[in-house]
N, C-alpha and C positions, 0 to 999 in steps of 0.2 A: 795552880788555880784549882779550886775544889770542883767536884763533879757538879754540884748545884750551879755554880757560876758558869761553868762551861755550857750546861744545859740552857741557862737563861740567855747566854750569848748566841747560841745556835737558834733558839726560838726567835730572838730579835732579828737576826739576819734573815730567817725565813719569812718573817712578817714583812720586812722591808722589800724583799724580792717579790713577794706576792702583790704588794702595793704597786710596785713599778710595772709589773706585768699586766695589771688591770687598769692602769691610767688610760683614759680614753684618748684617742688621737686628736690632734688639733682640728677643730671644726672649720669647715670652709665658710667663708662669709655668706650670710643669708642672701637669697636672691634679691637683687636691687629693685627698688621701685622705678619703673621706666620713666616716671615723671621727675625723678630726683637725680641730679648729677653726683658724681663721687670720684674720689681719687683711687690710686692703687692700694691694694690690701697691704703690701709691704713697700712703703715709700722708699725709693732709691735715694742715694746721695746725689743731689743736683747742684752742689756747690760749684762744680767745675763746668757747668753748662755755659758756653760763651754767650755773651750778649751780641746782637747783630751790630754791624758797623753801619751807621746811618749814611744813606746816599740817595740821591734823586733817582727814582725809577719811573719807567713808563707806566702810565695809568693802565690798570688791568682792563681788558676788554669785557670782563665779567664783574658784576658787583658794583658798577658805577652808573646806575640809571640816574636821570635827573631827580626823580622821585619814585618812591615805592610805598606800599601800604602793608602794615603788619597789625593784626588784631584791630582793624578799623582805623588805625592812625596813619597819617601820611608823614613820611620822612623825606627830607631834601638832602641829597648828596652835594657836598661843597665843591664848587668849581676850582677854587684856589685857596691855599692856606699859607698865610705868612704870620709867623709868631703867634700861633694859636695857643691859647691856654684855657683850661677848664678845670673846675674843681667839683667834686661830687663823690658819689659812692661807687666803688669798684667791686665786682664779683669775679668769680673764676669758673671755668668749665673744664671738665676732665674726660673720664673714660666713656661717658655717654656719647661723646662726639669724636673720640679718638679714632683716627683713620677715615673719618667721613670727609666729604668735600666741603670746603669753605666757600664763601661767597665769591672769592677771587678765582675759584676753580682749583686751587691747590688743596692738598690733603692736610687735614688738621693733625698736628703732632702735639700732644699735651706736654711733651718734654722739650719743646722748642720755645724760644722767647717770642711769642706772638700775642695778638690781642684782637678783639672785635670792637668796632665802634659803629654807631648808627649813621653818622653823617660825614665823617672824614673821608676824603678820597682814598682809595686803596690801589696799591700798597703805599704806606707812609710810615715813617719811623717816629716814635714819640718816647719821651722820657716820662715814666710814671713814678711819682713819689708818694709813699705812704705817709700821710700827714700825722699819723699816730705814733710812728717810730722813726720817721725821717729816712727810712731805707728807700732806695730808688733803683730802677731797672730800665734799660732801653729795650723796647719791644717793636716788632714790625706788625703793623695793623694790616690784616689781610682778610678780615671777616666782618660780618654785620651782626649787631647786637650790642648790648643786651636789651631785651624788650620788656624786662620786668620794670615796673614803675620805680622811678627815683634812682636808677643806676645809669652811669655814663660810659662805662667800659667793662668788657669781659676779658679777663686775663687768662692765659694758658695756665695749666697747673704749675709748670716750672716757674713762670713769672710770679705767680701768687706765692709760691714757696720762697722765692728770692725776697719778696716783700714781707714775709712773715705773717701772711693772712690766711693761710690754708685752713687752719682749725676754726677760726672765727667766721670764715666764709665771705665776709665783706669788710671793706675798710674805706675810710675817706681818703681820697687821693687828689693829686694835682697832675694834670696832663699837659705836657709842653711838646709841640712839634719840633722835630729836628731835621726834617727834609721836606721836599716838595715833590709833587707828582708831575711827570712830563706827559706830553701827548702820547697816545699808544703808538708803538713802533709800526711803521708802514700803514698807519691808519689814514684813509682818505678823509678830508674834511666832511663833517656831517652836520646835519641840522636835526637835532633830536626833537621828536614830537611829544615830549613830556608835557602833560597837561596838569600842572600843579595848581592852576586856577587861583592865583593870588590876586586879590582885587587891588588895582592901583588906586591910590587916593587922589582926589582932585586937588589941584594946586591951590584952590581957595579954602581948603579945610584948615582948621587950626593946627598949629605945629608944623607948618610948612617950612622947608629948608631951601633957601635960595629959589623960592617960587615952586618947589617940588616937595610935596608933603612926604613925611616919613611916618607911616602908621602901621599898626599891627593889622595884617590882612587875613581874613578867614579863608579857609580852603573850601572848595566845593567840587562836586562832580561836574565834569564838562557837559554842557548842554548845547543849545543852539548857538552856532557861531555867527556873530554879527560882524559887520565890516569894521567896527571899531574895537574888536576884541583881539586883534593880533599884536603881540608884543615880542620883542627879541630880548632875552636875558643875556647881558654881556658879562656878568660875573656875580658871584655870591661870596661874601667874605665874613670872617669872624670879627675883623677890626674895621670900625667905621672909617678910619682914615684911608685905608686901602680902597674902600668903595668910593670915597670922595675923590681920590686921585683918578680913578678910572672914569668917574662921572665928568670930571673936569676935562680929561683928555677927549672923551667922546663929544662933549659939548663943543670943543674947539674944532672938531671935524665937521660940524653942522650937517650931519647926514640925516638925522631924525631927532625929535624931542627926546630928551634924556631925563629919567626920573630915578630917584632913590627911594627904596621901600625897606621897611624893617619887618622881620618876622620873629616875634619874641619866643616862639616855641622851637626855633631852629638854631643849631650851632652856627650855621651860615646865616647870620642874622641880617646882614646888610646886602641888598640885592640891587643891582644896577640894570635898568631896562630901557629899551628904546621903543617908542611907539606913542600912540596907536598907529598901526599900519593898515592900509586899505585892503590888502589881499595877501594870500600866501605867497604869490609871486613877488610882491614887494618885500616880504620877509626874506625870501631867498636872495633877492638882489642885494638887500642890505647886508645879509650874512656874507655874501661874496665880497662886498666892499670892505667889510671888517677883516676878512681873511687876507685881502690884499694889503692891508695896513698892519699885518702881523698880529692881529688880535685872536687868531686861532678859532677854537671851537665855541660856538654859540648855541643857545637853546631857545626853542620856540615856546612861548607861554600863551595859553588861551585864557583870558580873563573876562569876567562879566562886564 
């Protein structure tokens, strides 16, 4: 090799070495917007994260009020779920909430197969199917949300990864329940004082069903309680037939008037209630009669 070629080779090597030595180190991700959720900077392989095995679990002592409010809107937690299905938009949540407490009192793990729902009792197991690519995953619902308009379920980062929707952020999905919730372990019978204030429709109104109207009832803030405003909610269902079955059973007991109401804004759309009752004491007596007949936990409703 000539001297000139050797010199050129040496100069090229020195230039390459200088370029390597001055290459800036990998930048850390910029500080995240506290109002925006995000995933890990280096996504791990989550293909082997196991899906939970569906089973009936005791209802959590936390996260299951009869009703609650977020951003001025009232949500009603379902009493019972049988063959519940729902379609709509799913989103996911990640590092912003990783390690924080969920509505059930458990710690949120973005790498576990979990989810949040506004109205399903918790914990409960559901199958979520991405209708855009037909992928599905089984998750355990143990949290409340999402509260962004138009969304029906918030998936953990791992579940969203399994459904192939992390990058796009949202996807249209189908939810199908795979289990039911049982009464809380060692929990004494209770009469919840939830005041969801759903107005019962009069039997003479149009659209009545077997003498009991099923109408959309607006919510209100509780006001003065009159003698005719005490009702006992015996159940809330996503399927009308389940509500009809309970209504028929209660009517056969002849303990109090039984009515069926619908709430179009709730997943637990069909509600079975007894009343009106003349006093709180009458509500407690009726609640005890229902417990003696194996109907379990009931809820007090104050309506105008």
